[in-house]
RODO-2510 file (C-alpha; in nm, 4 decimals, decimal comma):
residues 559
     n   res          X          Y          Z
     1     m     0,0059    -0,0132     0,0315
     2     t     0,1487     0,3175    -0,1029
     3     n     0,2664     0,5314     0,2204
     4     e     0,1193     0,8986     0,2340
     5     t     0,4962     0,9936     0,1946
     6     t     0,5581     0,8764    -0,1192
     7     p     0,4113     1,0297    -0,4245
     8     a     0,1817     0,7467    -0,5910
     9     p     0,2656     0,6212    -0,9286
    10     n     0,1535     0,8623    -1,2363
    11     f     0,2979     0,6753    -1,5264
    12     i     0,1442     1,0106    -1,7375
    13     r     0,3037     1,2361    -1,5933
    14     n     0,6507     1,0588    -1,5940
    15     q     0,6128     0,9929    -1,9885
    16     v     0,5349     1,3413    -2,0127
    17     r     0,8362     1,4995    -1,8279
    18     d     1,0193     1,2759    -2,0365
    19     e     0,9336     1,3678    -2,3474
    20     i     0,9921     1,7160    -2,2117
    21     e     1,3114     1,6959    -2,1485
    22     g     1,3925     1,4575    -2,4457
    23     g     1,3072     1,7566    -2,6755
    24     q     0,9770     1,5693    -2,8388
    25     v     0,7295     1,8432    -2,6930
    26     t     0,8150     2,2092    -2,5771
    27     k     0,4849     2,2743    -2,4172
    28     i     0,2152     2,0296    -2,2782
    29     v    -0,0992     2,1437    -2,3472
    30     t    -0,4288     1,9405    -2,2090
    31     r    -0,7914     1,9533    -2,1899
    32     f    -1,0755     1,8696    -1,9950
    33     p    -1,3820     1,7679    -2,1910
    34     p    -1,7061     1,7252    -1,9653
    35     e    -2,0417     1,6355    -2,1375
    36     p    -2,3059     1,9144    -1,9850
    37     n    -2,5268     1,6629    -1,8965
    38     g    -2,5158     1,6351    -1,5785
    39     f    -2,3079     1,7507    -1,2692
    40     l    -1,9452     1,6220    -1,1993
    41     h    -1,8713     1,3252    -0,9467
    42     i    -1,5477     1,1878    -0,7907
    43     g    -1,3970     1,0053    -1,1098
    44     h    -1,4406     1,3672    -1,3087
    45     a    -1,2353     1,4777    -1,0021
    46     k    -0,9896     1,2438    -1,0822
    47     s    -0,9674     1,3373    -1,4232
    48     i    -0,9498     1,7424    -1,3000
    49     c    -0,6394     1,6901    -1,0996
    50     l    -0,4637     1,4890    -1,4016
    51     n    -0,5021     1,7433    -1,6670
    52     f    -0,4940     2,0451    -1,4898
    53     g    -0,2687     1,9433    -1,2583
    54     l     0,0228     1,8032    -1,5197
    55     a    -0,0514     2,1520    -1,6733
    56     e     0,0337     2,3060    -1,3392
    57     q     0,3445     2,0860    -1,2700
    58     l     0,4799     2,0748    -1,5538
    59     g     0,4742     2,4225    -1,7022
    60     g     0,1982     2,3817    -1,9277
    61     e    -0,1664     2,4664    -1,9690
    62     c    -0,5039     2,3288    -1,9555
    63     h    -0,8070     2,3980    -2,1654
    64     l    -1,1684     2,3741    -2,0597
    65     r    -1,3846     2,2484    -2,3239
    66     f    -1,7687     2,1316    -2,3042
    67     d    -1,8100     1,8824    -2,5277
    68     d    -2,2103     2,0159    -2,6581
    69     t    -2,2704     1,7405    -2,9029
    70     n    -2,6530     1,6239    -2,7743
    71     p    -2,8503     1,9512    -2,7097
    72     a    -3,1265     1,7495    -2,6039
    73     k    -2,9523     1,6436    -2,2356
    74     e    -2,7649     1,9536    -2,1858
    75     e    -2,8451     2,2256    -2,0119
    76     q    -2,6996     2,5728    -1,8839
    77     a    -2,7417     2,4578    -1,5199
    78     y    -2,4537     2,2057    -1,5702
    79     i    -2,2199     2,4556    -1,7989
    80     d    -2,2356     2,6816    -1,4643
    81     a    -2,1987     2,3901    -1,2267
    82     i    -1,8994     2,1877    -1,3747
    83     k    -1,7088     2,5518    -1,4286
    84     e    -1,8044     2,6204    -1,0463
    85     d    -1,6630     2,2518    -0,9494
    86     v    -1,3489     2,2660    -1,1799
    87     t    -1,2661     2,6616    -0,9960
    88     w    -1,3393     2,5406    -0,5864
    89     l    -1,0858     2,2350    -0,6502
    90     g    -0,8400     2,5121    -0,7403
    91     f    -0,8054     2,4754    -1,0795
    92     q    -0,7708     2,7995    -1,3386
    93     w    -0,8291     2,6772    -1,7002
    94     a    -0,6544     2,8202    -2,0204
    95     g    -0,8130     3,1057    -2,2464
    96     p    -1,2085     3,0950    -2,2736
    97     v    -1,4358     2,8575    -2,2034
    98     r    -1,4246     2,6465    -2,5135
    99     f    -1,7249     2,4533    -2,6609
   100     a    -1,7189     2,1764    -2,9191
   101     s    -1,9871     2,3827    -3,0905
   102     d    -1,7097     2,6730    -3,1138
   103     y    -1,5868     2,4096    -3,4037
   104     f    -1,9282     2,3254    -3,6081
   105     d    -1,8580     2,5355    -3,9325
   106     q    -1,4614     2,3435    -3,8966
   107     l    -1,5961     1,9923    -3,8762
   108     y    -1,8714     2,0235    -4,1309
   109     t    -1,6310     2,1488    -4,3830
   110     w    -1,4035     1,7986    -4,2884
   111     a    -1,6984     1,6072    -4,3162
   112     q    -1,7294     1,7268    -4,6683
   113     h    -1,4033     1,7024    -4,7494
   114     l    -1,3982     1,3092    -4,6371
   115     m    -1,6601     1,2567    -4,9032
   116     q    -1,4800     1,4271    -5,1596
   117     e    -1,2035     1,2138    -5,0477
   118     g    -1,4530     0,9032    -5,0752
   119     k    -1,4035     0,8474    -4,7064
   120     a    -1,7315     0,9529    -4,5705
   121     y    -2,1238     0,8821    -4,7187
   122     v    -2,4625     0,9920    -4,6420
   123     d    -2,6648     0,6291    -4,5257
   124     d    -3,0329     0,5746    -4,5291
   125     l    -3,0036     0,2497    -4,2960
   126     s    -3,2114     0,2163    -3,9789
   127     p    -3,0508     0,2817    -3,6418
   128     d    -3,1352    -0,0649    -3,5903
   129     e    -3,0157    -0,1505    -3,9664
   130     i    -2,7038     0,0314    -3,8467
   131     r    -2,6378    -0,2351    -3,5680
   132     e    -2,7283    -0,5461    -3,7951
   133     y    -2,5090    -0,4315    -4,0765
   134     r    -2,2152    -0,3986    -3,8108
   135     g    -2,1418    -0,7595    -3,7374
   136     t    -2,0367    -0,8559    -3,3899
   137     l    -1,7206    -0,9194    -3,2247
   138     t    -1,6758    -1,2709    -3,4163
   139     a    -1,8399    -1,2142    -3,7306
   140     p    -1,7335    -0,9050    -3,9995
   141     g    -1,9862    -0,6794    -4,1088
   142     t    -2,1973    -0,6140    -4,4072
   143     p    -2,1227    -0,2685    -4,6317
   144     s    -2,4285    -0,0170    -4,6385
   145     p    -2,6003    -0,0636    -5,0126
   146     y    -2,5533     0,3153    -4,9420
   147     r    -2,2077     0,3053    -4,9132
   148     d    -2,0891     0,3722    -5,2593
   149     r    -2,2681     0,7102    -5,3412
   150     s    -2,1119     0,9274    -5,5664
   151     a    -1,9159     1,2262    -5,3888
   152     e    -2,1577     1,4858    -5,5476
   153     e    -2,4381     1,2887    -5,4424
   154     n    -2,3293     1,2822    -5,0484
   155     l    -2,2156     1,6447    -5,0718
   156     d    -2,5866     1,7449    -5,1710
   157     l    -2,7329     1,5255    -4,9384
   158     l    -2,5101     1,6161    -4,6580
   159     a    -2,6438     2,0276    -4,6970
   160     r    -3,0205     1,9324    -4,7358
   161     m    -2,9924     1,6841    -4,3704
   162     r    -2,8389     2,0408    -4,2650
   163     n    -3,0953     2,2241    -4,4066
   164     g    -3,3446     1,9811    -4,2069
   165     e    -3,5177     1,8471    -4,5283
   166     f    -3,4908     1,4404    -4,3543
   167     g    -3,6513     1,3472    -4,0204
   168     e    -3,4489     1,2218    -3,7381
   169     s    -3,4092     0,8967    -3,7802
   170     e    -3,3843     0,8471    -4,2138
   171     k    -3,0278     0,9246    -4,2251
   172     v    -2,6759     0,9756    -4,0876
   173     v    -2,3441     1,0382    -4,2113
   174     r    -2,0385     0,7558    -4,1815
   175     a    -1,6857     0,7245    -4,2611
   176     k    -1,6009     0,4629    -4,4957
   177     i    -1,3039     0,2660    -4,3415
   178     d    -1,3668    -0,0803    -4,3113
   179     m    -1,6592    -0,3420    -4,2323
   180     a    -1,4409    -0,6103    -4,1608
   181     s    -1,2182    -0,4647    -3,9248
   182     p    -1,1466    -0,6472    -3,6130
   183     n    -1,2326    -0,3241    -3,3823
   184     i    -1,5867    -0,2620    -3,4924
   185     n    -1,5219     0,1142    -3,3787
   186     l    -1,3489     0,1041    -3,7953
   187     r    -1,6812    -0,0192    -3,9249
   188     d    -1,7540     0,2984    -4,0731
   189     p    -1,8332     0,5097    -3,7493
   190     i    -2,1290     0,7793    -3,7239
   191     l    -1,9998     1,0920    -3,8248
   192     y    -2,3538     1,3029    -3,8112
   193     r    -2,7176     1,2471    -3,6699
   194     i    -2,9740     1,4485    -3,7522
   195     r    -3,1386     1,6435    -3,4447
   196     h    -3,4208     1,8678    -3,4803
   197     a    -3,3256     2,0439    -3,1105
   198     n    -3,2192     2,3766    -2,9933
   199     h    -2,8734     2,3915    -2,8541
   200     h    -2,7621     2,6033    -2,5940
   201     q    -2,4894     2,7864    -2,7662
   202     t    -2,5552     2,8007    -3,1675
   203     g    -2,9733     2,8003    -3,1308
   204     d    -3,1105     2,6730    -3,4005
   205     k    -2,8278     2,7003    -3,6537
   206     w    -2,7956     2,3611    -3,6860
   207     k    -2,9988     2,0187    -3,7499
   208     i    -2,7201     1,7614    -3,7914
   209     y    -2,4822     1,7351    -3,5103
   210     p    -2,0923     1,5536    -3,5018
   211     s    -2,0464     1,2157    -3,2421
   212     y    -1,8154     1,2476    -3,0319
   213     d    -1,5469     1,0588    -3,2143
   214     f    -1,5747     1,2645    -3,5025
   215     t    -1,5651     1,5954    -3,2385
   216     h    -1,3283     1,5274    -2,9810
   217     g    -0,9971     1,4432    -3,2078
   218     q    -1,0556     1,7760    -3,4450
   219     s    -1,1420     1,9267    -3,1416
   220     d    -0,8456     1,9201    -2,9841
   221     a    -0,6085     1,9091    -3,3246
   222     i    -0,7604     2,2829    -3,3290
   223     e    -0,6616     2,4053    -3,0139
   224     g    -0,2996     2,2449    -3,0304
   225     v    -0,3757     2,0205    -2,7690
   226     t    -0,0519     1,7738    -2,7126
   227     h    -0,1967     1,4966    -2,5041
   228     s    -0,5443     1,3783    -2,4948
   229     i    -0,6295     1,2201    -2,1575
   230     c    -0,8995     0,9910    -2,1427
   231     t    -1,0096     0,6657    -1,9395
   232     l    -0,9437     0,3336    -2,0879
   233     e    -1,2500     0,2496    -2,2134
   234     f    -1,1654     0,4638    -2,5171
   235     e    -0,8710     0,2675    -2,5561
   236     d    -1,0518     0,1043    -2,8267
   237     h    -1,1355     0,4160    -2,9709
   238     r    -0,7835     0,5534    -3,0590
   239     p    -0,7023     0,3879    -3,4336
   240     l    -1,0438     0,5847    -3,5066
   241     y    -0,9060     0,8946    -3,3215
   242     e    -0,5961     0,8720    -3,4992
   243     w    -0,7667     0,8156    -3,8545
   244     f    -0,9352     1,1214    -3,8331
   245     l    -0,6394     1,2809    -3,7986
   246     n    -0,4349     1,1126    -4,0346
   247     n    -0,7472     1,1650    -4,3225
   248     l    -0,7827     1,5708    -4,2308
   249     p    -0,6015     1,8532    -4,2972
   250     v    -0,5783     1,9367    -3,9521
   251     p    -0,3039     2,1935    -3,7704
   252     a    -0,1686     1,9420    -3,5233
   253     k    -0,2207     1,5917    -3,4274
   254     p    -0,2446     1,5027    -3,0637
   255     r    -0,1715     1,1968    -2,8655
   256     q    -0,4611     1,0057    -2,6590
   257     i    -0,3145     0,8218    -2,3719
   258     e    -0,5451     0,6206    -2,1357
   259     f    -0,5500     0,5325    -1,7754
   260     a    -0,7776     0,3862    -1,5700
   261     r    -1,0893     0,5120    -1,4265
   262     l    -1,1709     0,5170    -1,0574
   263     n    -1,3900     0,3039    -0,9302
   264     l    -1,4978     0,3559    -0,5493
   265     d    -1,6897     0,0928    -0,3479
   266     y    -2,0135     0,2145    -0,1944
   267     t    -2,0177     0,4179    -0,4765
   268     l    -2,1850     0,4469    -0,8333
   269     t    -2,0799     0,7142    -1,0740
   270     s    -2,3005     0,6244    -1,3769
   271     k    -2,4254     0,9866    -1,4362
   272     r    -2,7741     0,8172    -1,5632
   273     k    -2,8127     0,6341    -1,2315
   274     l    -2,6894     0,9902    -1,0397
   275     k    -2,9995     1,1632    -1,2725
   276     l    -3,2360     0,8578    -1,1563
   277     l    -3,1477     0,9517    -0,8229
   278     v    -3,2455     1,3188    -0,8574
   279     d    -3,5197     1,2721    -1,1055
   280     e    -3,6766     1,0509    -0,8688
   281     q    -3,5856     1,2510    -0,5443
   282     i    -3,4708     0,9909    -0,4060
   283     v    -3,1749     1,2203    -0,3062
   284     d    -3,2112     1,5878    -0,2441
   285     g    -3,0954     1,7239    -0,5841
   286     w    -2,7497     1,6877    -0,7523
   287     d    -2,5673     1,8443    -0,4426
   288     d    -2,7598     1,6041    -0,1721
   289     p    -2,4224     1,5513     0,0423
   290     r    -2,4624     1,1804    -0,0284
   291     m    -2,3976     1,1991    -0,3713
   292     p    -2,0531     1,1208    -0,5448
   293     t    -2,0678     1,4779    -0,6795
   294     i    -1,8340     1,7241    -0,6317
   295     s    -2,0713     2,0038    -0,5245
   296     g    -2,2408     1,7114    -0,2977
   297     m    -1,8809     1,6147    -0,1580
   298     r    -1,8502     1,9915    -0,1228
   299     r    -2,2083     2,0801     0,0786
   300     r    -2,1394     1,7653     0,3236
   301     g    -1,8026     1,9422     0,3715
   302     y    -1,5268     1,8020     0,2134
   303     t    -1,2702     2,0119     0,0996
   304     p    -1,0881     2,1135    -0,2203
   305     a    -0,7406     2,0026    -0,1014
   306     s    -0,8880     1,7033     0,0864
   307     i    -0,9876     1,5785    -0,3125
   308     r    -0,6707     1,6561    -0,4969
   309     k    -0,4919     1,4663    -0,1649
   310     f    -0,7138     1,1556    -0,2181
   311     c    -0,6507     1,2130    -0,6186
   312     e    -0,3380     1,1698    -0,5427
   313     m    -0,2965     0,9033    -0,2733
   314     i    -0,4942     0,6769    -0,5698
   315     g    -0,2284     0,7536    -0,8086
   316     v    -0,2957     0,7067    -1,1987
   317     t    -0,2021     0,3659    -1,3924
   318     r    -0,2979     0,2031    -1,6848
   319     a    -0,4209    -0,1546    -1,4644
   320     d    -0,7844    -0,1903    -1,3338
   321     g    -0,7187    -0,1875    -0,9529
   322     g    -1,0387    -0,2721    -0,8749
   323     l    -1,2877    -0,1075    -0,6329
   324     v    -1,0604     0,1664    -0,4418
   325     d    -1,1212     0,1576    -0,0627
   326     i    -1,3662     0,4656     0,0212
   327     a    -1,2042     0,4737     0,3268
   328     m    -0,9130     0,6456     0,1624
   329     l    -1,1239     0,9033     0,0821
   330     t    -1,2820     0,9596     0,4520
   331     h    -0,9319     0,9533     0,5897
   332     a    -0,8203     1,2097     0,3211
   333     i    -1,0734     1,5074     0,4771
   334     r    -1,0279     1,3473     0,7958
   335     s    -0,6791     1,4406     0,8105
   336     d    -0,7002     1,7528     0,6609
   337     l    -0,9793     1,8426     0,8920
   338     e    -0,7914     1,7504     1,2078
   339     d    -0,5088     1,9540     1,1535
   340     n    -0,7740     2,2547     1,0289
   341     a    -1,1511     2,2399     1,1719
   342     p    -1,1922     2,4497     1,4843
   343     r    -1,3266     2,2550     1,7719
   344     a    -1,6648     2,2946     1,9878
   345     m    -1,9015     2,1287     2,1577
   346     c    -2,2541     1,9678     2,0107
   347     v    -2,4897     1,7404     2,1773
   348     l    -2,7004     1,5539     1,9347
   349     k    -2,9564     1,3810     2,1423
   350     p    -2,9748     1,6174     2,4622
   351     l    -3,0186     1,4791     2,7731
   352     k    -3,0819     1,7443     3,0492
   353     v    -2,8963     1,7494     3,3687
   354     v    -2,9789     1,9373     3,6970
   355     l    -2,6308     2,0041     3,8865
   356     t    -2,8256     2,0208     4,2202
   357     n    -2,5403     2,1648     4,4394
   358     v    -2,5105     2,4400     4,1372
   359     p    -2,6843     2,7897     4,2159
   360     e    -2,9712     2,9333     4,0316
   361     d    -2,7970     3,1786     3,9117
   362     h    -2,3966     3,0451     3,9129
   363     e    -2,2080     3,1128     3,5913
   364     e    -1,8383     3,0572     3,4806
   365     i    -1,7074     3,0890     3,1322
   366     y    -1,4119     2,9115     3,0438
   367     d    -1,1667     3,0379     2,7797
   368     v    -1,1012     2,7295     2,5665
   369     p    -0,8883     2,6662     2,2728
   370     g    -1,0036     2,6721     1,9239
   371     h    -0,7841     2,4157     1,8356
   372     p    -0,5537     2,1838     2,1046
   373     a    -0,2103     2,2668     1,8420
   374     r    -0,3291     2,5844     1,6726
   375     e    -0,2223     2,9757     1,8401
   376     d    -0,3820     3,1082     1,5618
   377     m    -0,7906     2,9871     1,6195
   378     t    -0,9892     3,2200     1,8272
   379     v    -1,0493     3,0808     2,1779
   380     r    -1,3750     2,9985     2,2235
   381     k    -1,5858     3,1310     2,5215
   382     v    -1,7555     2,7946     2,6965
   383     p    -2,0262     2,8999     2,9600
   384     f    -2,0920     2,6830     3,2779
   385     t    -2,4324     2,7120     3,4448
   386     r    -2,6562     2,5133     3,6581
   387     e    -2,8921     2,3109     3,3971
   388     l    -2,6833     2,1505     3,1245
   389     y    -2,7515     1,9055     2,8416
   390     i    -2,5097     1,5718     2,7629
   391     d    -2,5971     1,3011     2,5014
   392     q    -2,8407     1,0318     2,5956
   393     d    -2,5642     0,7710     2,4695
   394     d    -2,3246     0,9072     2,7337
   395     f    -2,5370     0,8118     3,0314
   396     m    -2,6696     0,4159     3,0946
   397     e    -2,9131     0,3143     3,3956
   398     d    -2,7812    -0,0065     3,4196
   399     a    -2,4378     0,0062     3,3290
   400     p    -2,1754    -0,2510     3,2427
   401     k    -1,8656    -0,2816     3,3884
   402     k    -1,6665    -0,1156     3,1687
   403     f    -1,8779     0,1839     3,1161
   404     f    -1,6481     0,4802     3,1534
   405     r    -1,9258     0,7130     3,0947
   406     l    -2,2349     0,8547     3,3642
   407     a    -2,4072     0,6187     3,5297
   408     p    -2,6448     0,6497     3,8861
   409     g    -2,3370     0,6161     4,1989
   410     k    -2,0823     0,7068     3,9138
   411     e    -1,8582     0,9670     3,8137
   412     v    -1,7646     1,1305     3,4734
   413     r    -1,5868     1,4701     3,3716
   414     l    -1,7395     1,6855     3,2051
   415     r    -1,5261     1,8133     2,8987
   416     n    -1,2774     2,1476     3,0599
   417     s    -1,4671     2,1484     3,3381
   418     y    -1,5899     1,9338     3,7107
   419     v    -1,5950     1,5962     3,7923
   420     i    -1,9943     1,5341     3,8489
   421     r    -2,1960     1,2859     4,0144
   422     c    -2,5193     1,0700     3,9210
   423     d    -2,7371     1,0927     4,2208
   424     e    -3,0637     1,0510     4,1029
   425     v    -3,2648     0,9759     3,7508
   426     i    -3,6117     1,0695     3,7201
   427     k    -3,8528     0,9480     3,4754
   428     d    -4,1953     1,0929     3,3370
   429     a    -4,5294     0,9036     3,3445
   430     a    -4,4507     0,6824     3,0313
   431     g    -4,1192     0,5638     3,2820
   432     e    -3,8712     0,7465     2,9844
   433     i    -3,5716     0,9281     3,1877
   434     s    -3,6459     1,2725     3,1389
   435     e    -3,3874     1,4311     3,3285
   436     l    -3,0278     1,4298     3,6010
   437     h    -2,9777     1,5329     3,9263
   438     c    -2,6135     1,4806     3,9611
   439     s    -2,3731     1,6906     4,1856
   440     v    -2,0673     1,8603     4,1158
   441     d    -1,7151     1,8236     4,3034
   442     f    -1,5756     2,1645     4,2780
   443     d    -1,2267     2,0794     4,3725
   444     t    -1,1969     1,9461     4,0127
   445     l    -1,1274     2,1827     3,7673
   446     g    -0,8496     2,1364     3,6061
   447     k    -0,7096     1,8576     3,8658
   448     n    -0,7869     1,5123     3,9277
   449     p    -1,0182     1,4508     4,2466
   450     e    -0,8481     1,3416     4,5222
   451     g    -0,8441     0,9711     4,6244
   452     r    -0,9927     0,8451     4,3080
   453     k    -0,9751     0,7942     3,9634
   454     v    -1,2397     0,9017     3,7071
   455     k    -1,1916     0,7527     3,3338
   456     g    -1,4698     0,9105     3,1579
   457     v    -1,4888     1,2291     3,0153
   458     i    -1,8030     1,3709     2,8259
   459     h    -1,8885     1,7087     2,6175
   460     w    -2,2009     1,8927     2,7255
   461     v    -2,3398     2,2337     2,6790
   462     s    -2,5323     2,4877     2,9063
   463     a    -2,8859     2,4952     2,8741
   464     a    -2,9193     2,8605     2,9022
   465     h    -2,6785     2,9075     2,6633
   466     g    -2,6742     2,6296     2,4285
   467     v    -2,7982     2,7087     2,0128
   468     p    -3,0558     2,4517     1,8319
   469     m    -2,9285     2,3371     1,5817
   470     e    -3,0357     2,0981     1,2890
   471     v    -2,7457     1,8202     1,2689
   472     r    -2,7788     1,5637     0,9557
   473     l    -2,6185     1,2775     1,0200
   474     y    -2,5465     1,1606     0,6588
   475     d    -2,3815     0,7868     0,5739
   476     n    -2,3374     0,6034     0,2213
   477     l    -2,5904     0,6019     0,0382
   478     f    -2,5650     0,2218    -0,0163
   479     t    -2,5510    -0,0740     0,1155
   480     v    -2,3146    -0,2942    -0,0764
   481     e    -1,9358    -0,2320    -0,1910
   482     q    -2,0968    -0,2446    -0,5480
   483     p    -2,4461    -0,1270    -0,6164
   484     d    -2,4996    -0,1799    -0,9696
   485     r    -2,2615    -0,5635    -0,9697
   486     d    -2,5673    -0,7614    -1,0362
   487     k    -2,7267    -0,6852    -1,3683
   488     d    -3,0469    -0,9124    -1,2277
   489     v    -3,0764    -0,6537    -0,9505
   490     d    -3,2232    -0,3273    -0,9404
   491     f    -2,9491    -0,1123    -0,7681
   492     l    -3,2197     0,0953    -0,5773
   493     e    -3,2601    -0,2321    -0,3654
   494     h    -2,9670    -0,1752    -0,2417
   495     l    -3,0567     0,1700    -0,1157
   496     n    -2,9449     0,2711     0,2703
   497     p    -3,2152     0,3476     0,4757
   498     e    -3,0273     0,4944     0,6986
   499     s    -2,8133     0,7644     0,4720
   500     l    -2,9750     1,0319     0,6338
   501     v    -3,0890     1,0531     0,9838
   502     v    -3,1606     1,4214     1,1000
   503     c    -3,0703     1,5123     1,4567
   504     q    -3,2534     1,8124     1,6810
   505     a    -2,9182     1,8988     1,8386
   506     i    -2,7998     2,1760     2,1320
   507     g    -2,4577     2,3353     2,0070
   508     e    -2,1695     2,5654     2,2323
   509     p    -2,2591     2,9394     2,1681
   510     s    -1,9458     2,9918     1,9533
   511     l    -2,1606     2,7711     1,6559
   512     a    -2,3926     3,0585     1,6824
   513     s    -2,1717     3,2677     1,4581
   514     a    -2,1247     2,9311     1,2164
   515     t    -2,1216     3,0641     0,8295
   516     p    -2,2048     2,8324     0,5283
   517     e    -1,9369     2,5982     0,4365
   518     s    -1,7879     2,6612     0,7939
   519     r    -1,6422     2,3297     0,9643
   520     f    -1,6020     2,2249     1,2669
   521     q    -1,4982     1,9114     1,4858
   522     f    -1,7892     1,8581     1,7175
   523     e    -1,5941     1,7041     2,0033
   524     r    -1,6166     1,3100     2,0564
   525     v    -1,8665     1,3261     1,8013
   526     g    -1,6974     1,4002     1,4257
   527     y    -1,6452     1,6772     1,1603
   528     f    -1,8793     1,8662     1,0186
   529     c    -1,9808     2,1290     0,8035
   530     a    -2,2753     2,4141     0,8098
   531     d    -2,5448     2,3688     0,4735
   532     r    -2,4207     2,6173     0,2309
   533     h    -2,7875     2,6166     0,1328
   534     d    -2,9927     2,5396     0,4184
   535     s    -2,7779     2,7148     0,7305
   536     t    -2,8509     3,0586     0,8316
   537     p    -2,8077     3,2346     1,1384
   538     e    -3,2153     3,1799     1,2765
   539     h    -3,1847     2,8221     1,1614
   540     l    -2,8441     2,6549     1,1897
   541     v    -2,8080     2,3261     0,9435
   542     f    -2,5115     2,1335     1,0085
   543     n    -2,4238     1,8093     0,8176
   544     r    -2,1636     1,5000     0,9257
   545     t    -1,8935     1,4812     0,6895
   546     v    -1,7312     1,2180     0,8851
   547     g    -1,6620     1,0653     1,1786
   548     l    -1,3611     1,0666     1,4062
   549     k    -1,2828     0,7080     1,3545
   550     d    -0,9883     0,6556     1,0462
   551     s    -1,0179     0,2787     0,9696
   552     w    -0,7842     0,3144     0,6824
   553     a    -0,5036     0,4563     0,8282
   554     k    -0,4869     0,1924     1,0932
   555     i    -0,5082    -0,0590     0,7685
   556     k    -0,2046     0,1728     0,6216
   557     q     0,0121     0,1474     0,9130
   558     k    -0,0559    -0,2680     0,9556
   559     g     0,0355    -0,2286     0,5700
***
């Protein structure tokens, strides 16, 4: 297992560095080319960190280019969210935001060029017929009966397609390559489809839209991209990527390099399935804190530094390393927040405590460090009064021997305060515990009690000064490591019914000034973030980012 202090492997960075040092490349130019048909997820974060990171580390530049070739599924809201995500992660693209649609005129001219060269044609086969004619992995394809149309006829039909004279499935434009190729991607791939749809950038100008394969490499070439970095599923598309570059008068010839995509356990990264969760209102939008989207992780409390750290930890290889343990991701955020999040006390399940030997008007104010190792953080003012709240889980009426928290007749230390003893348990008419009556040992502030050991320390909040708040406890959205592994079982059957639990909690007074996206360690509980949408001074809402326990760090030490 990779040690945190040892850089994880990144074969692409090593290759490109060697190319620059050897003089094959003078300046690296990469691109991040998302489709604006959904929000970016953690898998995209790996690609963002790779493409932008290479440019940063090797003195190059990275472009942000939207692959906007399917207007029926694209929205301006997705474009805006993607730009915000990239910026939030700490990256800046070179030059303006680019769109594949910026090059539609040039792509159309190149389609005409291929037709003039006898390397593209208009096909009248239906989508089902095209699939049938394409053949299989073991059987060659069959040429379309329209494959040998003349250049003049093809150019005329192409112009008429562009003008909107045909229906959406009546015709397509295909490259004329090799219907017997063992690589099915070379069996006359589709270059253009008819789409009578309004485009968010070009309006109603176009009635035909280019395919991804016809758009991508040529867009790279136009922009002077040196390295087109993509995931392994595009490896079989590389011969087609290169065929277009070799058969068109492009200004540059980028090189495609593939790497293994990120597969994270207990997580889905299929845009289609994530969109289903949103559309069916199973989650509260694309930025629901349970979603693996960058905006969802941001809302949950993840930091840009933690996501970039995680992407560095997992490395970049060509080998499919299987599932990445989600504990590596939580380790990255936990280690960041351990160093940088101020501390506070918050009681998630309040249980009232009355300190019977404390006067009703008694009040002490403790100066407590904002962070035990950070002198630069503001000191907290923590009031101590006769009536407090502790967490219900820190009391047991019939406690086992090794329960070192509060129980009848037992003592416990209040964090940063005195030792108290539980003297009486008060119950309501239904027999439920309503409050505890305890007494304080006033000779224990900052020191141990005389003649006895008190092992337990619990957190607490003054009842008079506590701040009411809503706390959302988030957990994995799915209960199994690979929710969509079994194709015969609906992945929705693996939803975790406890992925969100809401508590009406009480926090210490310092939390009253928490601004959206401010992060804290709630002592003894976990790390939390003020919700960036719902939290207001009048109604504080905190999301649990991650608990305190770091299982992956322990596994790493054993490795």
